[in-house]
C-alpha positions as CSV (number, residue, x, y, z in Angstrom):
1,X,34.7,-28.0,2.3
2,X,36.9,-30.7,0.7
3,X,35.7,-32.8,-2.2
4,X,36.3,-36.6,-2.6
5,X,39.8,-35.8,-4.0
6,X,40.7,-33.8,-0.9
7,X,40.6,-30.5,-2.9
8,X,39.5,-27.6,-0.8
9,X,36.7,-25.9,-2.7
10,X,36.6,-22.2,-1.9
11,X,35.7,-20.5,-5.2
12,X,32.3,-19.9,-6.7
13,X,31.8,-18.7,-10.3
14,X,28.3,-17.4,-10.4
15,X,26.7,-16.6,-13.7
16,X,24.1,-13.9,-13.7
17,X,23.0,-14.1,-17.4
18,X,23.6,-16.0,-20.6
19,X,23.1,-12.8,-22.7
20,X,26.0,-10.7,-24.1
21,X,26.5,-7.4,-25.8
22,X,29.0,-9.0,-28.2
23,X,28.8,-12.0,-30.6
24,X,32.3,-13.5,-30.4
25,X,32.6,-16.1,-33.1
26,X,34.1,-18.8,-30.8
27,X,31.4,-18.2,-28.1
28,X,28.1,-16.9,-29.4
29,X,25.8,-17.7,-32.3
30,X,25.8,-14.9,-35.0
31,X,22.2,-13.9,-34.0
32,X,22.9,-14.1,-30.3
33,X,20.7,-16.1,-28.0
34,X,17.0,-15.9,-27.2
35,X,16.2,-13.8,-24.2
36,X,14.9,-15.8,-21.3
37,X,11.8,-15.0,-19.4
38,X,12.6,-13.1,-16.2
39,X,11.3,-16.1,-14.3
40,X,13.7,-18.5,-15.9
41,X,16.9,-16.9,-14.4
42,X,17.8,-16.5,-10.7
43,X,16.6,-13.3,-9.1
44,X,18.8,-10.9,-7.2
45,X,17.5,-12.5,-4.0
46,X,18.1,-16.0,-5.2
47,X,21.7,-15.2,-6.2
48,X,22.4,-13.8,-2.8
49,X,20.7,-16.8,-1.1
50,X,22.8,-19.3,-3.1
51,X,25.9,-17.4,-2.3
52,X,25.2,-17.3,1.4
53,X,24.6,-21.1,1.4
54,X,27.9,-21.6,-0.6
55,X,29.8,-19.5,2.0
56,X,28.4,-21.8,4.7
57,X,29.9,-24.7,2.7
58,X,33.4,-23.0,2.6
59,X,33.3,-20.7,-0.4
60,X,35.4,-17.5,0.1
61,X,35.8,-16.1,-3.4
62,X,33.0,-15.3,-5.7
63,X,33.3,-14.3,-9.4
64,X,30.3,-13.0,-11.3
65,X,30.2,-14.1,-14.9
66,X,27.9,-14.5,-17.9
67,X,27.4,-14.1,-20.8
68,X,28.2,-10.5,-20.1
69,X,27.3,-9.7,-16.5
70,X,27.1,-6.0,-17.1
71,X,24.0,-6.4,-19.3
72,X,22.1,-8.0,-16.4
73,X,19.4,-5.8,-15.0
74,X,20.1,-5.2,-11.3
75,X,23.8,-6.0,-11.6
76,X,24.8,-3.3,-9.1
77,X,22.2,-4.7,-6.6
78,X,23.6,-8.2,-7.1
79,X,27.1,-6.9,-6.4
80,X,26.0,-5.0,-3.3
81,X,24.1,-7.9,-1.9
82,X,27.0,-10.4,-2.4
83,X,29.7,-8.1,-1.2
84,X,27.8,-7.6,2.0
85,X,27.7,-11.4,2.8
86,X,30.0,-12.2,5.7
87,X,32.6,-14.7,4.6
88,X,32.9,-13.4,1.0
89,X,36.6,-12.4,1.1
90,X,36.8,-11.4,-2.6
91,X,34.2,-10.4,-5.1
92,X,35.4,-10.4,-8.7
93,X,33.7,-9.9,-12.1
94,X,34.6,-10.9,-15.6
95,X,33.5,-8.6,-18.4
96,X,34.1,-7.8,-22.0
97,X,34.7,-4.2,-20.9
98,X,32.3,-2.6,-23.3
99,X,30.1,-1.0,-20.5
100,X,32.9,-0.3,-18.1
101,X,33.3,3.3,-19.0
102,X,29.8,3.9,-17.5
103,X,29.9,1.2,-14.7
104,X,33.4,1.0,-13.4
105,X,32.8,3.6,-10.6
106,X,29.5,2.2,-9.5
107,X,30.9,-1.4,-9.5
108,X,33.7,-0.3,-7.2
109,X,31.2,1.4,-4.9
110,X,29.0,-1.7,-5.0
111,X,31.8,-3.8,-3.5
112,X,33.6,-5.4,-6.5
113,X,37.2,-5.9,-5.6
114,X,38.8,-6.9,-8.9
115,X,38.0,-7.2,-12.7
116,X,39.0,-9.5,-15.5
117,X,38.5,-8.1,-18.9
118,X,38.2,-10.4,-21.9
119,X,40.2,-9.1,-24.9
120,X,41.4,-11.3,-27.7
121,X,43.0,-8.8,-30.0
122,X,44.5,-5.3,-29.9
123,X,43.6,-4.5,-33.5
124,X,40.3,-2.7,-34.2
125,X,39.6,-4.5,-37.5
126,X,40.1,-7.9,-35.9
127,X,38.0,-7.0,-32.9
128,X,35.2,-5.9,-35.1
129,X,35.4,-9.2,-37.0
130,X,35.6,-11.4,-34.0
131,X,32.9,-9.7,-32.0
132,X,30.6,-9.0,-35.0
133,X,29.2,-5.9,-33.3
134,X,32.0,-4.5,-31.1
135,X,34.4,-1.5,-31.1
136,X,37.8,-1.8,-29.5
137,X,37.8,1.8,-28.4
138,X,34.9,1.0,-26.0
139,X,37.0,-1.6,-24.2
140,X,40.0,0.8,-24.0
141,X,37.7,3.5,-22.5
142,X,36.4,0.9,-20.0
143,X,39.9,0.0,-18.9
144,X,40.8,3.6,-18.3
145,X,37.6,4.1,-16.4
146,X,38.4,1.0,-14.2
147,X,41.8,2.5,-13.4
148,X,40.3,5.8,-12.6
149,X,37.7,4.1,-10.3
150,X,40.5,2.6,-8.3
151,X,40.6,-0.9,-9.6
152,X,44.0,-2.6,-9.3
153,X,45.2,-6.0,-10.3
154,X,43.0,-6.0,-13.4
155,X,43.7,-9.0,-15.7
156,X,43.3,-9.3,-19.4
157,X,41.9,-12.7,-20.6
158,X,43.2,-13.6,-24.1
159,X,41.8,-16.8,-25.8
160,X,44.5,-18.1,-28.0
161,X,43.4,-18.9,-31.6
162,X,45.6,-20.1,-34.4
163,X,45.5,-17.9,-37.5
164,X,43.6,-15.2,-35.6
165,X,45.7,-13.7,-32.8
166,X,48.9,-15.9,-32.7
167,X,50.8,-13.0,-34.3
168,X,49.8,-10.7,-31.5
169,X,51.3,-12.7,-28.6
170,X,54.3,-10.5,-28.4
171,X,52.1,-7.4,-28.5
172,X,50.1,-8.6,-25.5
173,X,53.3,-9.6,-23.6
174,X,54.7,-6.1,-24.3
175,X,51.9,-4.7,-22.2
176,X,53.3,-6.5,-19.2
177,X,56.7,-5.0,-19.9
178,X,55.2,-1.5,-19.6
179,X,52.3,-1.8,-17.2
180,X,51.5,-3.6,-13.9
181,X,48.9,-5.8,-15.7
182,X,48.5,-9.5,-15.8
183,X,47.8,-10.9,-19.3
184,X,46.3,-14.4,-19.2
185,X,46.5,-16.5,-22.3
186,X,43.8,-19.2,-22.3
187,X,43.7,-22.3,-24.4
188,X,40.6,-22.5,-26.5
189,X,38.3,-25.3,-25.3
190,X,36.2,-27.5,-27.6
191,X,32.8,-26.4,-26.2
192,X,29.9,-24.8,-28.1
193,X,31.0,-22.4,-30.9
194,X,34.6,-22.9,-29.8
195,X,34.7,-26.2,-31.7
196,X,34.8,-24.1,-34.9
197,X,38.0,-22.2,-34.1
198,X,41.6,-23.2,-34.4
199,X,43.3,-24.5,-31.3
200,X,46.7,-23.1,-30.3
201,X,48.6,-24.5,-27.3
202,X,49.7,-22.1,-24.6
203,X,53.4,-23.1,-25.0
204,X,53.2,-20.8,-28.2
205,X,53.5,-17.9,-25.8
206,X,56.8,-19.2,-24.4
207,X,58.0,-19.9,-27.9
208,X,57.2,-16.3,-29.0
209,X,58.7,-14.8,-25.9
210,X,61.5,-17.0,-24.6
211,X,62.8,-14.4,-22.2
212,X,59.9,-14.8,-19.9
213,X,60.9,-16.4,-16.6
214,X,58.7,-18.4,-14.1
215,X,57.0,-16.6,-11.3
216,X,54.7,-17.7,-8.5
217,X,51.6,-19.7,-9.6
218,X,48.1,-18.4,-9.0
219,X,45.2,-20.8,-9.0
220,X,45.0,-22.6,-12.4
221,X,47.5,-20.3,-14.1
222,X,51.2,-20.8,-14.6
223,X,52.7,-17.4,-14.3
224,X,55.8,-15.7,-15.8
225,X,57.5,-12.3,-15.6
226,X,59.1,-10.3,-18.3
227,X,62.7,-9.1,-17.5
228,X,62.4,-5.7,-15.9
229,X,58.7,-5.4,-16.5
230,X,56.1,-4.7,-13.8
231,X,53.4,-7.1,-15.2
232,X,52.8,-10.8,-15.3
233,X,51.9,-13.4,-18.0
234,X,49.6,-16.2,-17.1
235,X,49.1,-19.4,-19.0
236,X,45.8,-21.3,-18.5
237,X,46.0,-24.7,-20.1
238,X,42.9,-26.7,-19.8
239,X,43.8,-28.8,-22.9
240,X,47.6,-29.3,-22.8
241,X,48.2,-29.3,-19.1
242,X,45.6,-30.7,-16.7
243,X,45.1,-28.4,-13.7
244,X,42.2,-30.5,-12.4
245,X,44.2,-31.7,-9.4
246,X,44.4,-28.0,-8.2
247,X,40.8,-26.9,-9.2
248,X,39.1,-25.3,-6.2
249,X,35.9,-24.1,-7.9
250,X,32.3,-24.8,-8.6
251,X,29.9,-23.1,-10.9
252,X,26.3,-22.0,-10.8
253,X,24.5,-21.2,-14.0
254,X,22.1,-18.2,-14.5
255,X,19.2,-20.6,-14.2
256,X,20.4,-22.0,-10.9
257,X,22.1,-25.2,-11.8
258,X,25.3,-26.2,-9.9
259,X,28.0,-27.7,-12.1
260,X,30.7,-29.5,-10.1
261,X,32.9,-29.3,-13.2
262,X,32.7,-27.1,-16.3
263,X,33.2,-30.0,-18.6
264,X,30.8,-32.5,-17.0
265,X,27.2,-32.8,-18.0
266,X,26.2,-33.1,-14.4
267,X,24.0,-30.3,-13.1
268,X,22.3,-30.0,-9.7
269,X,19.2,-27.8,-9.5
270,X,19.3,-25.2,-6.7
271,X,16.3,-23.0,-7.4
272,X,13.5,-23.5,-5.0
273,X,15.7,-24.9,-2.2
274,X,16.3,-23.0,1.0
275,X,18.2,-23.3,4.3
276,X,19.5,-26.8,5.0
277,X,18.2,-28.3,1.8
278,X,20.1,-25.7,-0.3
279,X,23.3,-26.2,1.7
280,X,23.0,-30.0,1.3
281,X,22.6,-29.7,-2.4
282,X,25.7,-27.5,-2.7
283,X,27.6,-30.0,-0.5
284,X,26.4,-32.8,-2.7
285,X,27.7,-30.9,-5.7
286,X,31.1,-30.4,-4.1
287,X,31.2,-34.1,-3.2
288,X,30.4,-35.0,-6.8
289,X,33.2,-33.0,-8.3
290,X,35.0,-35.4,-10.7
291,X,38.7,-36.0,-10.5
292,X,39.4,-34.5,-13.9
293,X,37.9,-33.8,-17.3
294,X,38.5,-36.0,-20.4
295,X,38.9,-33.4,-23.2
296,X,42.5,-34.4,-23.6
297,X,41.4,-37.9,-24.7
298,X,38.1,-37.1,-26.5
299,X,38.8,-33.7,-28.0
300,X,35.4,-32.4,-26.8
301,X,33.7,-31.1,-23.7
302,X,30.8,-33.1,-22.2
303,X,29.4,-29.9,-20.7
304,X,26.0,-30.2,-22.5
305,X,25.8,-26.4,-22.9
306,X,27.8,-23.6,-24.6
307,X,30.2,-21.5,-22.5
308,X,27.9,-18.5,-22.4
309,X,25.1,-20.7,-21.0
310,X,27.3,-22.0,-18.2
311,X,29.4,-18.9,-17.2
312,X,32.8,-18.0,-18.5
């Protein structure tokens, strides 16, 4: 289905929880978030029903997000149910990687096609500081387990932050010189706790590694290759380079609200709707997708919630 700007909307980012096993300083409060009552988040059945209706409206790719989706009770059932829906051509999942060492194999068996792993530093002390409760070794074990389980095309998501990981840009890029991995550098967005961290434009990656050369684009990412390396570098620039004109996604929060745009305060309730009423609400959400966000001008998001409450 096309929105009012003639963009073909084919991608659903479906949050299954706002809880997380880490407490990253730019994302989560130090004490975490209050656990919702089970009735306040979409059930396994509701998530599948929403996805089926979205597929009827033209969605072809689904990404499960959070919070941290692997802390959601019933996550394997959720994956199995969504992967079995006719019309879902790709089921992906974004994770912090902490639980992958136990769940990579079962996720593959449940129908997950591809993983993105959030990893903002390669240094154990910085990882412990940023996450407050995490251990970097757990993520590395998870990545090895994902490879053993047969996952390919795994991407590393790196949020750029001045005076935190700007001196690690070359280290991350070096991974793409050695391994067939895509490292995606993401500009920090002024949303929730992210307003307290230091912004660094994605062009800093090209300044640090001037030998990178342009490759084919992929979705919202500008991509580059290292000379002779098997991997890719992606730049995702919500602040310094508007990609809104090419945005093909909608989001559904863990409590069942459709957000036509991450940075809009508009939310369309989906819970309790069924059949044609549910499809119509999703169609209304796609039709309401704004032309672009205004963070470039205002320096803040109008989302109305923190990132973990919307779905990363």
